[in-house]
N, C-alpha and C positions, 0 to 999 in steps of 0.2 A: 678299341673303346674302353670298354670298363676293362681287369683280372683276375776180426776177425783175424784178425793176425795169423791165417794159415800159413801154410810155406810151400813151397814146389811151383811145378808148372801151372796149378791152378791161378797163380798170381799175374802170370804174364800173358797177354794178349797174344792166342792163336793165329797160325795161318789166315782160318777164316775170318776173324777179325780183322787182320790186317788189309786182308782181302777188300772187306766190307768198306773199311775209312777209305781204301785208297780209290776205291770205284765211286764212290759219295761224293768224291772230292773230283771227280772229272775224268779218272785216268781209264783207259780202255782195259779189258780183260786181260787183252794177250800180255800187255806190258804189266801188268800187275802181275800172272802169273810168273811170268819171267823175274822180276823183282822179288817175290815170293822166292821163290828157289834159289836165287842168287842169294837171301840171307839165311838158306837154310842148309848152306855149302853145298848144294848139287854143282859139282864139277861141269856138267853136261852144259850148264845155263852159262857158266864163262867163257865157252869157247865162242869163234866164230860161229855165226848163225848159220841152216844147213837147209833153212826153207825163205822164200820170200817172207811170211808171216813173220817169223823169228825176228828176220831182219827189222820188220818193220817195228814192232814190240822193241827191240835195242837200241832203233833211234827216236822212240819215243822217252825211255828213260836218260838215255844221253841228252835228249833234250830237254827235259825236267832237271837235269842234273842229279839223278836218283841213282847214276852210274857214271863211271868211268871207264874208258881204255887203258890199259897200260900197256907196255912193248910186250913180245912174246917173249914168255920164259922167264918174266919179273915177278908174277906169283905164284911158280911151278914148274916142274920140268913139262908138264902137260901143254905148254905154252899158251895157257891160259890168257885171255883178254879183256876180259869186264869183270868189272869190281863193283859192289857197293858202296857209295859214300856218303858220308853225313847227310841228312837228308832236310838242314833246317832251311837252307834258299828253296829249295825243290818245295817244302810245304808253303813258303811264304808265296812262292809262283802261284801254286795252286789256289790257294786262300785268295790271292788279289784276283785271280781270272775269276772266283766264282763269284766276288763283290761285283766285279765289274757285270756281269751275268745279271746279278740283281737289281744293278744301276741303271741296265738297259731297259729291265721291266717298269722298274718305276720309273722312267723315263715316257717311256710308251703309255701309261697308264693317265700320268701328269698331262701329256698331250693329248688324250683321249677326253681327257676332264675338262680342259680350255676349249675343243671346238665345241662341247655339250653345253660349257658354258654362255659360247657365244649363241649358243641356238633358242631360237625364239619360236616356239610352238605354235600352230594354229589354232587348237584346240585344247583346253584343260585334259579332256580325256587322252588325248595322243602323247603328252609328256612321258619322256624317256627320263628328264634327271630338270629336280629345280630345288634351289637352294632356299632351304628353312631357317630360322634362328629363334632362342627363346624357347615360352611358353608352346610354339606350333611344334617344334622342332622335339619339343621333348613327348610333347602327345602323340605324334606318327611314330616315333620311334616305341615309344612303349605300347602304341596297337600292334605294331609290329613284332614286336617280341613276346607280347602276351599272346600274339595271335600264331606262332610260331610250331609248325607240326612237324618238323623232321630234325633239323639241326640250324646250328647258331657258332658261326665263324666272326672270331673278334680279335684286332689288336689291341693289346691295350697297352698305354703309356699315358703318364701324367704330362699335363695338370688335368686333374676330377673336378669336372664341372655340375655333377649331379651328388648324390645321396648314394654314393659307391658302394656303400654298407649293404644299405636297401636293396640294391641291383643285384647285391652277392645272395640274397637271401631268396630273392627270385627266381635266380637262377637254381638255388638248390632245389627249390619247390619244383620247377621245370624238371630238373636231372633226375629228380626221384620219380618224376611222371613218364620217363623214359626219354625224355628229350636228350640230343647228343648235342655236347657244345666241345668245341676246338677252340683253346685262346690261346696267341703268341705276346708272350708279356718282354719288356726291354730291362736294363738291367735297373733303371731310372723306377721302375715299379715296384721291385722285389725290394729296392733299398727305400720304398715311400714310407713315412713313419705307420709302424703298426698295417701297413696293407698285408702283409704276408698271414698276419695272424687273422684279422677280422674280414679280409675280401678271398685271398687267395683260398688259404688251406682249407677254408670249408667249401668249397667248390672243388677243389681236388678229391676233398674224401665224398664228396656226393658223386665224383664218377668226371666231372671235367678232365679232357685231356689235355693237356697244357705243356707247354715249351717256351724258350726265352733265346732272345738274339741279342745282344747290345745295343741298335738301334734301329727302329724304326719308320718309314717314310713317309705316315699315314697314321690318321686315328679310324679305324674301322671298324664295321658290323655287317654280317651279310647273311639275309633271314631268308632258309628255305629256296635258295635262288630266285627267288620270288623279288626282293627287295634289298636295297644297299645303301649303308649310311657312312659316307665318308669325308674328312675334312683334311685337305692337302700340309696344311702343316699345323704343328703344337702352335705357332701364331694364332693360324685362324681360329683356331676355339678357345685358347687365351683373351682374345679380344671381342669376341664374340660376333666374327662375322659370318656364321653362319656355316651351316653343314649342308651339305647335297646329296640329298636323296635320291636313288638312282632305281628303276625301273627295270625289268626284265631287255637286254638287249645284249649290242656290242662291247658298250661301258661296264655293265653290269659281269659281262663275261671275262673282260678284264681282269678288274678286281678280284675276281675269282680265283684266277691266275695269278695275281701278286700274290695274294694271301698261300694257295698254294706252294709259290717258290720260296716265301720266306717258309712255311711250315715244316717243310722239306730238308731245309741246313740249319734250323734251329735245334737246339740242344733238351730232348725232354726232361720234364721235371715230373717224377714218378711220386705219388703219395701211398703209403702203405699201412694198412691196420695196423694197430700195437698187435694183436694177435699174429699176424704174419710172420713169420720163423726164416731167419736168415741165412743159408748156409757158411757154414766156415766159419762164425762167430755172431758175438751178442748185437743188439742193435742198437745204434745210436740214440739217447734220449732226446726229448723236442728241441731242446736248446742247442743241442749239438747238432740238429736235424735243420734247424733255420739257418747255421752257420754255413754248413755246409752246400745247402738252396743259394744263399746269398752269392757265397764264393764260386760256385760254377757261372753262376749271373755275371761275375766278374765286378762285384762290387767291393769298394775299395776298404781297407780294414777300419779305418777310421768309421764308416760311416755303421758296419757292422756292429762295433763296437758299442756306436750310441744308439743303434736300434735295441741289442739286447740289454744295456744299460751295466755294462760289466766292465771290469778293467781290463788294460791292455796285456797285465799280466794272466789273469785270468784266462783271456782270449787266447794268448799263446800258449797257456799250460793246454786248453782245450785241444787247438790246432796239435800238439805236439802228441795228444793222447790219440788222437783220429788218425794222424798219420802212422801212427804206430797199432794201433788196432786195424787197420787196412794193410798194412805193409809196404808202405810209398812211402818212397825216399823224395819225393817233390809233391808239389799243392797240384799241380797236373796229373799227375799217377792218382792222386786223392781226389780229384774229382772223377776220372774215369772209375777207379774201385766205387766210389759211391754210387757211381751210375748202374754197373754190372752188380753190384747187390741190392740194389732198391732200396738206397736210404735215404733216396729222396721222396 
């Protein structure tokens, strides 16, 4: 609801990095180990399987399109029959599978919301969910966040219907008192004019844990697992149709699960103080780090240029310098290197 240019092997992701990425996409450990072995040139991995588990891993890679079988002898005298293939289509399949899981989670929460929406409690004290709007909603939200004792979880996406800069200041004060904040931002959040500078960055510097995804299904805030605030669509908020206030129960647990599902799959946004050293090269300046943050979030070039108030020529020159500094041959590699080096 609110938000080096070194050379050599250090530039390339190691087997551990690759295994972690594939596991995060849902590939089982045995298949990951076999794929890593194939890429490392392990001849034994290319031969027909010698055990049921190896056979299952082989079938997994073939099914995902990460490997292919070739006729005996086609890749060497040893009769090897399994080779790695370009992973583009396989990675697309894995990404779509993860997106489907998130959509299923979103649908489950939506169904739960509708059930509670139709429910009419017999007594006010028994209510597990109620819809509030306007000043009453802001009052309840302010009291809940102000009384937080452990943590606040947020989905952050525009439009913003309150003083978001004031909200950021209140969050910074709570972070400094030891409260934990975790926020998932959307691309639109980071592309919102001045939002990174005036809202996101101060919270990151104060200790907020933040990640970014392309889109979010709801606007959400959870406080200490004791109260939640959810709007089922951006339109609901924009038209002032109200926000659902959720008390402890099945719906609140489902909302927590939805948050964790998006959190696990979101891309981290890091904040490092200017005194932090970066191994293997200098640290980009504030303007360059803003470019990187928006680039990682998928913000279009035209929006980045408008946000920074620079010319296209200046923007592309900075991009070239950043890619050279990171030793990256593409924007995707630049985003990965920026995360690994703690530039964000």
